[in-house]
C-alpha positions as CSV (number, residue, x, y, z in Angstrom):
1,X,39.8,69.0,8.8
2,X,38.5,66.9,11.6
3,X,34.8,67.3,12.4
4,X,34.5,67.9,16.1
5,X,30.9,68.8,16.0
6,X,29.4,65.4,15.4
7,X,28.5,62.8,17.9
8,X,27.7,59.3,18.7
9,X,28.1,56.8,15.9
10,X,31.9,56.9,15.8
11,X,34.9,59.1,15.3
12,X,36.0,61.0,12.3
13,X,39.4,59.7,11.0
14,X,41.9,62.0,9.4
15,X,45.0,60.8,7.6
16,X,47.8,63.2,8.6
17,X,50.6,61.3,6.8
18,X,50.5,57.9,5.1
19,X,51.7,56.3,8.3
20,X,49.7,58.4,10.9
21,X,45.9,58.6,11.4
22,X,44.2,60.7,14.0
23,X,40.7,60.1,15.4
24,X,38.3,62.6,16.9
25,X,34.7,62.5,18.2
26,X,32.3,65.2,19.1
27,X,34.5,67.1,21.4
28,X,38.0,65.7,21.5
29,X,40.8,63.6,20.1
30,X,40.1,59.9,20.8
31,X,43.5,58.5,19.7
32,X,45.8,57.8,16.8
33,X,47.4,55.0,14.9
34,X,50.9,54.9,13.5
35,X,52.3,52.5,11.0
36,X,55.4,50.7,12.2
37,X,58.3,49.7,9.9
38,X,57.2,46.1,10.1
39,X,53.8,47.0,8.5
40,X,51.7,46.7,11.7
41,X,49.6,49.5,13.0
42,X,50.2,50.7,16.6
43,X,47.1,52.1,18.3
44,X,47.3,54.8,21.0
45,X,44.6,56.3,23.2
46,X,43.9,60.0,23.8
47,X,46.7,60.2,26.3
48,X,49.2,58.6,23.9
49,X,49.2,55.4,25.9
50,X,49.7,52.3,23.7
51,X,46.7,50.1,23.2
52,X,48.2,47.4,21.0
53,X,49.8,46.5,17.6
54,X,47.4,45.3,14.9
55,X,47.6,43.9,11.5
56,X,45.4,46.4,9.8
57,X,44.4,50.1,10.1
58,X,40.7,49.1,10.5
59,X,41.6,46.9,13.5
60,X,43.6,49.8,15.0
61,X,40.7,52.2,14.6
62,X,38.3,49.7,16.2
63,X,40.6,49.3,19.2
64,X,41.0,53.0,19.6
65,X,37.2,53.6,19.4
66,X,36.5,50.7,21.7
67,X,38.8,52.2,24.3
68,X,37.2,55.6,24.1
69,X,33.6,54.4,23.7
70,X,33.4,53.5,27.4
71,X,33.5,57.2,28.4
72,X,32.1,58.8,25.2
73,X,28.5,59.1,26.2
74,X,29.5,60.8,29.5
75,X,32.3,63.1,28.3
76,X,31.6,63.8,24.6
77,X,28.0,63.3,23.6
78,X,26.1,66.4,24.6
79,X,22.7,66.0,26.2
80,X,21.7,69.1,24.2
81,X,22.3,67.6,20.8
82,X,24.5,69.4,18.3
83,X,24.0,72.3,16.0
84,X,20.6,73.9,15.2
85,X,18.7,70.7,15.8
86,X,20.1,70.5,19.3
87,X,19.2,74.1,20.0
88,X,15.7,73.7,18.6
89,X,15.2,70.6,20.8
90,X,16.4,72.5,23.9
91,X,14.1,75.4,23.2
92,X,11.1,73.1,22.6
93,X,11.8,71.3,26.0
94,X,12.1,74.7,27.8
95,X,8.8,76.0,26.3
96,X,7.0,72.9,27.3
97,X,8.2,73.4,30.9
98,X,10.4,70.3,30.8
99,X,13.8,69.9,32.2
100,X,16.7,71.2,30.1
101,X,19.7,69.1,30.9
102,X,22.8,71.0,32.0
103,X,25.6,71.1,29.5
104,X,28.6,68.9,30.2
105,X,31.1,71.4,28.8
106,X,30.1,74.6,30.5
107,X,27.2,76.8,31.6
108,X,23.9,76.6,30.0
109,X,20.2,77.2,30.7
110,X,18.8,75.7,33.9
111,X,15.3,74.9,34.9
Protein backbone atom coordinates (compact mmCIF):
# COMPACT_ATOMS: atom_id res chain seq x y z
CA UNK A 1 0.00 0.00 0.00
CA UNK A 2 1.15 3.55 -0.68
CA UNK A 3 1.34 5.78 2.38
CA UNK A 4 -0.59 8.94 1.52
CA UNK A 5 -0.57 10.27 5.07
CA UNK A 6 3.03 11.30 5.27
CA UNK A 7 4.61 14.49 4.13
CA UNK A 8 7.60 16.48 3.24
CA UNK A 9 10.84 14.50 3.00
CA UNK A 10 9.90 12.67 -0.14
CA UNK A 11 7.44 10.33 -1.75
CA UNK A 12 6.66 6.73 -0.96
CA UNK A 13 7.56 4.42 -3.85
CA UNK A 14 5.58 1.30 -4.61
CA UNK A 15 6.69 -1.33 -7.13
CA UNK A 16 3.53 -2.36 -8.95
CA UNK A 17 5.32 -4.68 -11.38
CA UNK A 18 9.03 -5.31 -11.96
CA UNK A 19 8.90 -2.69 -14.72
CA UNK A 20 6.49 -0.16 -13.16
CA UNK A 21 7.01 1.97 -10.03
CA UNK A 22 4.50 4.50 -8.65
CA UNK A 23 5.30 7.44 -6.36
CA UNK A 24 2.95 9.17 -3.92
CA UNK A 25 3.40 11.97 -1.40
CA UNK A 26 1.18 13.18 1.41
CA UNK A 27 -1.94 13.69 -0.64
CA UNK A 28 -1.49 12.51 -4.21
CA UNK A 29 0.31 10.51 -6.85
CA UNK A 30 3.48 12.35 -7.92
CA UNK A 31 4.36 10.24 -10.94
CA UNK A 32 5.59 6.89 -12.12
CA UNK A 33 8.52 5.21 -13.81
CA UNK A 34 8.34 2.46 -16.42
CA UNK A 35 11.18 0.25 -17.61
CA UNK A 36 11.60 0.31 -21.39
CA UNK A 37 12.73 -2.72 -23.41
CA UNK A 38 16.15 -1.09 -23.86
CA UNK A 39 16.71 -1.12 -20.06
CA UNK A 40 16.22 2.63 -19.52
CA UNK A 41 13.63 4.01 -17.10
CA UNK A 42 11.07 6.47 -18.48
CA UNK A 43 9.85 8.99 -15.90
CA UNK A 44 6.36 10.52 -16.02
CA UNK A 45 4.73 13.23 -13.92
CA UNK A 46 1.36 13.10 -12.14
CA UNK A 47 -0.44 13.84 -15.41
CA UNK A 48 1.40 11.07 -17.30
CA UNK A 49 3.52 13.60 -19.17
CA UNK A 50 7.01 12.31 -20.01
CA UNK A 51 9.84 13.84 -18.01
CA UNK A 52 12.76 11.93 -19.49
CA UNK A 53 14.53 8.61 -20.01
CA UNK A 54 17.13 7.71 -17.41
CA UNK A 55 19.73 5.00 -16.97
CA UNK A 56 18.59 3.96 -13.47
CA UNK A 57 15.41 3.80 -11.43
CA UNK A 58 16.96 6.06 -8.78
CA UNK A 59 17.56 8.73 -11.41
CA UNK A 60 13.96 8.41 -12.60
CA UNK A 61 12.66 8.73 -9.03
CA UNK A 62 14.80 11.83 -8.46
CA UNK A 63 13.49 13.43 -11.65
CA UNK A 64 9.86 12.68 -10.74
CA UNK A 65 10.28 14.05 -7.21
CA UNK A 66 12.12 17.11 -8.52
CA UNK A 67 9.28 17.88 -10.92
CA UNK A 68 6.69 17.55 -8.15
CA UNK A 69 8.71 19.25 -5.40
CA UNK A 70 8.14 22.73 -6.84
CA UNK A 71 4.44 22.54 -5.91
CA UNK A 72 4.59 20.06 -3.02
CA UNK A 73 4.65 22.55 -0.15
CA UNK A 74 1.68 24.45 -1.55
CA UNK A 75 -0.50 21.54 -2.65
CA UNK A 76 0.43 18.57 -0.49
CA UNK A 77 2.09 19.48 2.79
CA UNK A 78 -0.69 20.38 5.20
CA UNK A 79 -0.17 23.43 7.42
CA UNK A 80 -1.99 21.42 10.11
CA UNK A 81 0.53 18.65 10.20
CA UNK A 82 -0.50 15.02 9.94
CA UNK A 83 -2.13 12.55 12.27
CA UNK A 84 -2.52 13.02 16.00
CA UNK A 85 0.56 15.22 16.26
CA UNK A 86 -0.93 17.66 13.75
CA UNK A 87 -4.24 17.69 15.57
CA UNK A 88 -2.54 18.29 18.91
CA UNK A 89 -0.54 21.19 17.46
CA UNK A 90 -3.70 22.74 16.00
CA UNK A 91 -5.52 22.51 19.35
CA UNK A 92 -2.51 23.96 21.19
CA UNK A 93 -2.42 26.96 18.82
CA UNK A 94 -6.16 27.49 19.16
CA UNK A 95 -6.03 27.38 22.98
CA UNK A 96 -3.22 29.92 23.02
CA UNK A 97 -5.32 32.26 20.90
CA UNK A 98 -3.03 31.92 17.93
CA UNK A 99 -4.04 31.67 14.33
CA UNK A 100 -4.95 28.25 13.08
CA UNK A 101 -4.05 28.00 9.39
CA UNK A 102 -6.92 27.03 7.10
CA UNK A 103 -6.72 23.57 5.58
CA UNK A 104 -5.63 23.35 1.99
CA UNK A 105 -7.89 20.40 1.24
CA UNK A 106 -11.23 21.47 2.69
CA UNK A 107 -12.96 23.24 5.54
CA UNK A 108 -11.34 23.43 8.92
CA UNK A 109 -11.38 25.58 12.05
CA UNK A 110 -10.95 29.28 11.54
CA UNK A 111 -9.82 32.02 13.92
